[in-house]
VMD Tcl script that draws the C-alpha trace (Angstrom):
set ca {
  {-3.03 5.58 35.82}
  {-1.71 2.03 35.61}
  {0.51 1.05 32.73}
  {-1.07 -1.56 30.50}
  {1.50 -1.90 27.78}
  {3.70 -4.83 26.86}
  {7.26 -4.65 25.57}
  {8.99 -6.80 22.97}
  {12.75 -6.77 22.50}
  {14.25 -7.69 19.14}
  {17.78 -8.32 20.34}
  {19.10 -9.32 16.91}
  {18.31 -5.81 15.68}
  {18.60 -3.86 18.94}
  {14.99 -2.70 18.50}
  {12.26 -2.32 21.13}
  {8.49 -2.14 20.51}
  {5.91 -1.25 23.15}
  {2.25 -2.07 22.60}
  {-0.98 -1.13 24.34}
  {-4.55 -1.93 23.39}
  {-6.79 0.90 24.57}
  {-10.10 0.16 26.27}
  {-11.97 1.14 23.08}
  {-9.97 -1.36 20.97}
  {-7.40 0.99 19.42}
  {-3.97 -0.68 19.15}
  {-1.01 1.61 19.75}
  {2.63 0.71 19.07}
  {5.60 2.82 20.16}
  {8.81 1.96 18.36}
  {11.52 3.22 20.65}
  {14.38 5.00 18.83}
  {16.48 6.56 21.59}
  {18.47 9.62 20.60}
  {16.38 10.44 17.54}
  {15.33 14.07 17.27}
  {12.37 13.64 14.91}
  {9.14 11.95 15.99}
  {6.87 10.28 13.46}
  {3.26 9.14 13.90}
  {0.81 7.28 11.64}
  {-2.87 6.83 12.46}
  {-4.35 4.28 10.09}
  {-7.75 2.77 9.39}
  {-8.10 -0.66 7.82}
  {-10.15 0.91 5.07}
  {-9.25 1.31 1.42}
  {-10.59 1.63 -2.09}
  {-11.76 -2.01 -2.21}
  {-14.17 -1.55 0.71}
  {-17.23 -0.45 -1.24}
  {-19.57 -3.33 -0.25}
  {-19.86 -4.22 3.42}
  {-22.07 -5.08 6.33}
  {-21.84 -3.10 9.55}
  {-23.98 -3.56 12.66}
  {-26.34 -5.85 10.80}
  {-26.94 -3.59 7.79}
  {-25.55 -4.11 4.27}
  {-24.20 -1.08 2.37}
  {-22.91 -0.47 -1.15}
  {-21.15 2.89 -1.36}
  {-19.75 4.83 -4.37}
  {-16.28 3.93 -5.69}
  {-13.59 6.35 -4.54}
  {-15.23 7.24 -1.24}
  {-12.29 6.13 0.95}
  {-9.99 8.56 -0.88}
  {-12.70 11.26 -0.79}
  {-13.08 10.80 2.97}
  {-9.33 11.11 3.44}
  {-9.40 14.50 1.68}
  {-12.33 15.75 3.74}
  {-10.87 14.84 7.14}
  {-8.48 17.81 6.92}
  {-11.34 20.22 6.20}
  {-13.02 21.31 9.43}
  {-15.42 24.10 10.36}
  {-12.50 26.13 11.75}
  {-10.47 25.72 8.55}
  {-7.76 23.56 6.99}
  {-5.97 21.37 9.55}
  {-2.86 21.25 7.32}
  {-2.21 24.88 8.24}
  {-2.50 24.13 11.96}
  {0.12 21.38 11.71}
  {2.45 23.80 9.92}
  {1.90 26.48 12.55}
  {3.03 23.99 15.20}
  {6.15 22.96 13.31}
  {4.88 19.64 11.96}
  {4.75 18.22 8.47}
  {1.49 16.32 7.87}
  {0.21 14.11 5.08}
  {-2.26 11.33 4.28}
  {-2.78 8.62 1.67}
  {-5.30 6.00 0.64}
  {-4.37 2.58 -0.77}
  {-6.48 -0.40 -1.74}
  {-6.75 -1.59 1.86}
  {-5.89 1.27 4.23}
  {-6.14 5.01 4.85}
  {-3.27 6.57 6.76}
  {-2.83 10.00 8.38}
  {0.62 11.01 9.53}
  {2.88 13.74 10.76}
  {6.50 14.25 11.71}
  {7.86 16.89 14.04}
  {10.73 17.92 16.27}
  {8.60 20.24 18.43}
  {5.15 20.54 20.07}
  {4.73 16.79 19.90}
  {1.71 16.33 22.14}
  {-0.09 19.31 20.62}
  {0.41 17.80 17.15}
  {-0.62 14.35 18.37}
  {-3.80 15.81 19.85}
  {-4.49 17.61 16.59}
  {-4.02 14.38 14.60}
  {-6.33 12.35 16.83}
  {-9.06 15.00 16.86}
  {-8.81 15.48 13.11}
  {-9.22 11.77 12.39}
  {-11.81 11.04 15.07}
  {-14.18 14.00 14.69}
  {-15.85 14.20 11.26}
  {-17.28 17.39 9.82}
  {-19.12 17.20 6.51}
  {-21.66 19.53 4.93}
  {-23.38 19.40 1.56}
  {-21.57 22.57 0.46}
  {-18.14 21.23 1.38}
  {-18.87 17.84 -0.21}
  {-20.03 19.46 -3.46}
  {-16.90 21.60 -3.51}
  {-14.70 18.54 -3.01}
  {-16.49 16.70 -5.83}
  {-15.34 19.46 -8.16}
  {-11.75 19.30 -6.87}
  {-11.46 15.51 -7.18}
  {-13.13 15.55 -10.61}
  {-10.32 17.81 -11.81}
  {-7.79 15.46 -10.20}
  {-9.33 12.47 -12.01}
  {-9.28 14.30 -15.36}
  {-5.63 15.19 -14.83}
  {-4.72 11.58 -14.11}
  {-6.57 10.41 -17.20}
  {-4.05 12.33 -19.30}
  {-1.06 10.93 -17.41}
  {0.45 8.07 -19.49}
  {2.12 6.27 -16.56}
  {-1.00 6.41 -14.42}
  {-3.23 5.24 -17.26}
  {-0.83 2.43 -18.13}
  {-0.93 1.03 -14.59}
  {-4.69 1.30 -14.11}
  {-5.55 -0.06 -17.53}
  {-3.32 -3.04 -16.79}
  {-5.22 -3.73 -13.55}
  {-8.50 -3.30 -15.41}
  {-7.39 -5.75 -18.06}
  {-6.28 -8.33 -15.48}
  {-9.22 -8.29 -13.08}
  {-12.77 -9.14 -14.09}
  {-14.69 -8.53 -10.86}
  {-12.21 -7.61 -8.14}
  {-12.42 -4.07 -6.69}
  {-8.61 -4.02 -6.95}
  {-9.16 -2.70 -10.48}
  {-11.12 0.31 -9.20}
  {-9.23 3.58 -9.40}
  {-8.54 4.73 -5.84}
  {-9.91 8.18 -6.73}
  {-13.07 6.67 -8.25}
  {-14.66 7.85 -11.50}
  {-16.36 11.07 -12.49}
  {-19.69 9.26 -12.23}
  {-19.06 7.53 -8.87}
  {-17.71 10.67 -7.21}
  {-20.85 12.61 -8.16}
  {-22.90 10.16 -6.03}
  {-20.98 10.82 -2.79}
  {-22.95 12.60 -0.08}
  {-22.30 13.77 3.47}
  {-24.46 10.87 4.72}
  {-22.25 8.34 2.93}
  {-19.14 9.96 4.43}
  {-20.56 9.86 7.96}
  {-21.52 6.20 7.45}
  {-18.03 5.20 6.26}
  {-16.34 7.21 8.98}
  {-18.49 5.64 11.71}
  {-17.93 2.15 10.29}
  {-14.26 2.12 9.37}
  {-12.76 4.77 11.67}
  {-13.95 2.86 14.71}
  {-11.07 2.43 17.19}
  {-10.99 -1.36 16.89}
  {-10.46 -1.01 13.12}
  {-7.47 1.35 13.50}
  {-3.86 1.27 14.59}
  {-1.48 4.03 15.70}
  {2.26 3.69 15.22}
  {4.75 6.07 16.82}
  {8.46 5.98 15.97}
  {11.10 8.08 17.72}
  {12.46 8.95 21.17}
  {9.50 9.04 23.57}
  {8.87 9.00 27.28}
  {6.95 5.73 27.03}
  {4.72 5.95 30.12}
  {3.84 9.58 29.47}
  {2.98 8.95 25.81}
  {0.76 5.94 26.43}
  {-0.98 7.75 29.29}
  {-1.63 10.76 27.07}
  {-3.15 8.63 24.28}
  {-5.15 6.58 26.79}
  {-6.61 9.70 28.44}
  {-7.58 11.05 25.04}
  {-9.19 7.78 23.92}
  {-11.09 7.45 27.22}
  {-12.62 10.88 26.63}
  {-13.97 9.92 23.21}
  {-17.66 9.17 22.84}
  {-18.49 5.50 23.21}
  {-18.06 3.59 19.97}
  {-19.89 0.48 18.97}
  {-17.51 -2.31 17.84}
  {-17.04 -2.08 14.09}
  {-18.26 -5.65 13.37}
  {-17.43 -5.17 9.71}
  {-18.12 -7.89 7.15}
  {-16.56 -7.17 3.78}
  {-18.07 -8.59 0.59}
  {-15.82 -9.28 -2.37}
  {-16.94 -10.86 -5.65}
  {-15.35 -14.09 -6.81}
  {-12.49 -13.49 -9.23}
  {-11.67 -15.94 -12.06}
  {-8.08 -16.99 -12.67}
  {-8.14 -15.91 -16.32}
  {-7.40 -12.31 -17.26}
  {-10.28 -10.15 -18.45}
  {-8.60 -8.72 -21.58}
  {-5.30 -9.93 -22.97}
  {-4.34 -6.79 -24.91}
  {-5.14 -3.07 -24.88}
  {-3.71 -0.28 -27.01}
  {-4.26 3.38 -26.13}
  {-3.24 6.63 -27.79}
  {-1.96 9.44 -25.57}
  {0.54 12.29 -25.79}
  {3.80 10.29 -25.50}
  {7.07 10.65 -27.38}
  {8.03 6.98 -26.89}
  {5.54 4.11 -26.60}
  {5.05 2.62 -23.14}
  {4.19 -1.00 -22.45}
  {3.19 -2.87 -19.30}
  {2.76 -6.61 -18.89}
  {0.63 -8.02 -16.10}
  {0.87 -11.65 -15.03}
  {-2.13 -12.56 -12.93}
  {-1.95 -15.05 -10.08}
  {-4.85 -15.00 -7.65}
  {-4.44 -14.79 -3.86}
  {-4.79 -18.15 -2.21}
  {-5.44 -19.47 1.29}
  {-1.74 -19.54 2.21}
  {-0.96 -18.53 5.78}
  {0.86 -15.29 6.62}
  {4.25 -16.96 6.92}
  {3.96 -18.60 3.49}
  {2.83 -15.35 1.87}
  {5.70 -13.43 3.43}
  {8.23 -15.99 2.21}
  {6.66 -16.02 -1.26}
  {6.78 -12.23 -1.43}
  {10.52 -12.14 -0.67}
  {11.30 -15.18 -2.83}
  {9.64 -13.48 -5.80}
  {11.68 -10.35 -5.17}
  {14.84 -12.45 -5.36}
  {13.65 -14.41 -8.40}
  {12.70 -11.37 -10.46}
  {15.95 -9.62 -9.62}
  {17.96 -12.69 -10.64}
  {16.15 -12.93 -13.98}
  {15.62 -9.26 -14.86}
  {17.84 -7.24 -12.52}
  {20.82 -5.22 -13.76}
  {23.25 -8.04 -12.90}
  {21.34 -10.52 -15.06}
  {22.66 -11.64 -18.48}
  {19.09 -11.29 -19.80}
  {19.01 -7.62 -18.76}
  {22.34 -6.91 -20.42}
  {21.21 -8.61 -23.62}
  {17.91 -6.70 -23.79}
  {19.75 -3.45 -23.08}
  {22.44 -4.09 -25.72}
  {19.77 -4.85 -28.33}
  {17.86 -1.64 -27.54}
  {14.72 -3.50 -26.45}
  {14.83 -1.85 -23.00}
  {16.50 1.19 -21.45}
  {16.84 2.38 -17.86}
  {13.04 2.93 -17.70}
  {12.56 -0.84 -17.46}
  {11.08 -1.88 -14.12}
  {9.30 -4.82 -12.53}
  {7.46 -5.67 -9.32}
  {5.62 -8.49 -7.62}
  {2.57 -7.43 -5.63}
  {0.78 -9.58 -3.09}
  {-2.17 -7.96 -1.35}
  {-5.38 -9.17 0.26}
  {-7.24 -9.27 -3.05}
  {-4.44 -9.09 -5.61}
  {-1.45 -11.15 -6.60}
  {0.37 -10.33 -9.79}
  {3.68 -9.45 -11.40}
  {4.09 -6.26 -13.43}
  {6.80 -5.32 -15.94}
  {7.02 -2.04 -17.80}
  {9.26 -0.18 -20.19}
  {9.46 2.67 -22.64}
  {10.39 1.19 -25.99}
  {9.96 1.79 -29.70}
  {9.27 -1.92 -30.06}
  {6.58 -2.90 -27.52}
  {5.67 -6.12 -29.37}
  {9.32 -7.21 -29.39}
  {9.57 -6.37 -25.68}
  {6.56 -8.57 -24.92}
  {7.86 -11.44 -27.02}
  {11.29 -11.33 -25.39}
  {10.00 -11.09 -21.82}
  {7.67 -14.07 -22.28}
  {10.45 -16.03 -24.02}
  {12.82 -15.39 -21.10}
  {10.24 -16.41 -18.48}
  {9.46 -19.68 -20.26}
  {13.16 -20.34 -20.82}
  {14.01 -19.77 -17.14}
  {11.30 -22.22 -16.12}
  {12.77 -24.89 -18.37}
  {16.42 -24.62 -17.33}
  {18.41 -24.54 -14.12}
  {18.86 -20.77 -14.05}
  {18.85 -19.78 -10.37}
  {22.06 -20.18 -8.37}
  {22.85 -20.35 -4.66}
  {25.70 -17.87 -5.10}
  {23.42 -15.22 -6.56}
  {20.76 -15.87 -3.92}
  {23.24 -15.34 -1.09}
  {24.48 -12.16 -2.74}
  {20.91 -10.84 -2.95}
  {20.20 -11.74 0.65}
  {23.22 -9.70 1.78}
  {22.14 -6.76 -0.41}
  {18.54 -6.82 0.85}
  {19.64 -7.11 4.48}
  {21.91 -4.10 4.00}
  {19.06 -2.02 2.58}
  {16.73 -3.19 5.35}
  {19.14 -2.33 8.18}
  {19.79 1.10 6.67}
  {16.03 1.74 6.46}
  {15.65 1.06 10.19}
  {17.44 4.35 10.81}
  {14.42 6.23 9.43}
  {11.44 6.70 11.82}
  {9.30 7.55 8.78}
  {10.15 4.27 7.07}
  {9.61 2.30 10.27}
  {6.20 3.82 11.05}
  {4.87 3.38 7.51}
  {6.26 -0.11 6.98}
  {5.27 -1.33 10.43}
  {1.71 -0.26 9.60}
  {1.74 -2.06 6.25}
  {3.23 -5.22 7.75}
  {0.75 -5.10 10.62}
  {-2.25 -5.06 8.27}
  {-0.70 -7.77 6.11}
  {-0.27 -9.99 9.18}
  {3.54 -9.73 9.16}
  {6.13 -8.41 11.60}
  {8.57 -5.83 10.24}
  {11.25 -7.00 12.64}
  {10.90 -10.59 11.53}
  {12.23 -9.75 8.06}
  {15.83 -10.97 8.74}
  {14.55 -14.41 9.77}
  {12.32 -14.57 6.67}
  {15.19 -13.60 4.38}
  {17.49 -16.13 6.01}
  {14.92 -18.94 5.68}
  {14.39 -18.60 1.91}
  {15.92 -21.42 -0.08}
  {16.84 -21.74 -3.73}
  {13.96 -24.21 -4.02}
  {11.56 -21.50 -2.73}
  {12.80 -19.11 -5.41}
  {12.32 -21.66 -8.21}
  {8.95 -22.86 -6.96}
  {7.36 -19.47 -6.48}
  {8.70 -18.06 -9.75}
  {7.27 -21.04 -11.63}
  {3.89 -20.92 -9.89}
  {3.38 -17.14 -9.73}
  {4.07 -16.18 -13.34}
  {2.06 -17.73 -16.16}
  {2.80 -16.35 -19.63}
  {-0.51 -17.78 -20.82}
  {-2.36 -15.64 -18.27}
  {-0.92 -12.29 -19.17}
  {-2.16 -8.87 -20.26}
  {-0.28 -6.48 -22.51}
  {-1.15 -2.78 -22.38}
  {0.50 -0.34 -24.79}
  {0.36 3.44 -24.77}
  {1.48 4.97 -28.04}
  {1.50 8.43 -29.60}
  {-1.52 9.75 -31.46}
  {-1.38 8.81 -35.11}
}
mol new
graphics top color blue
foreach p $ca { graphics top sphere $p radius 0.5 }
foreach p [lrange $ca 0 end-1] q [lrange $ca 1 end] { graphics top cylinder $p $q radius 0.2 }
display resetview
């Protein structure tokens, strides 16, 4: 069997990545970590909760919300029993998750590697659904949904998304709703599996110490023995999303001892190229940390005045269909929190707040965290997958960090956060 893989050396990080595209379209990356005992594998479909309206092989489909997550659950359930148990029997730890844009199956092990790899590939590639098993799963996920509905943190996050987005499927709960889940059938699951689990819509990432030729040959032989797949030819349909938020304020009553508040600042995805988006993502990380991080005078002031405590957190998210900034806290004064956060944002925009000294300090800190993370095969495999689907390169992060200027930080903070396009969601105790 002739080797068909290519190798890329990242000399600045002493990292090596091997890549092979299988004949059926599956892309496989081996991230070579010599001397590491544990091996980690992710097998991921470009298929998430937003993919409910699509065209495949000339036919348009609209499937129930939550089906990607439902499918993920069912892939472990085979005629012979629960595949989780088989991984455990062979010394592996397995898991899976669904996000808005991908479904990932993974395992880590120090033994029986090829047996576990074979198990993973067969589990993901060979569907098994029956009406009885689907009906049973509907009951299980319904209970899961009900449980989440009573979770204040979960509700806070999802209600914020719902308040921000008018039409976008980003606002859809990954698990779906009680109503949407009840409409899932075995036929829908087979359709989504055939469409989105096609080899040319998937990627496999392996991180650890491997015999490269042997591993690629093993995967290639397995893929060549699969039934022929038609190319996925997927067209995804997403509704147009207005810039304005859907609802500016929501108040809910749940079983909480201290009120919770989340602010969402909506900024729609644009047609920026991958490089621009990657720079903007990192620049916003720096900007938010400078304004609201623990070293910031604003943070110290809010803390001293009792407006925030150590529950305060913030994040900038840039995905295919979503771009927003979130801030959350537990506080007895949610209205004061909102007023202060918006005041600070507007104030920062008006004055020369950001400094080169602080930016350089943050760059060093982020680079340190990044280099430490590269010692973890689990981190590498998961992040490489995310970066791959986002159109980025995990090993290009140092160059991106180095390239960010103070002007980038100012510009993206000013353009990505609009206090006039904000939602406020409060969870308070029952009266």
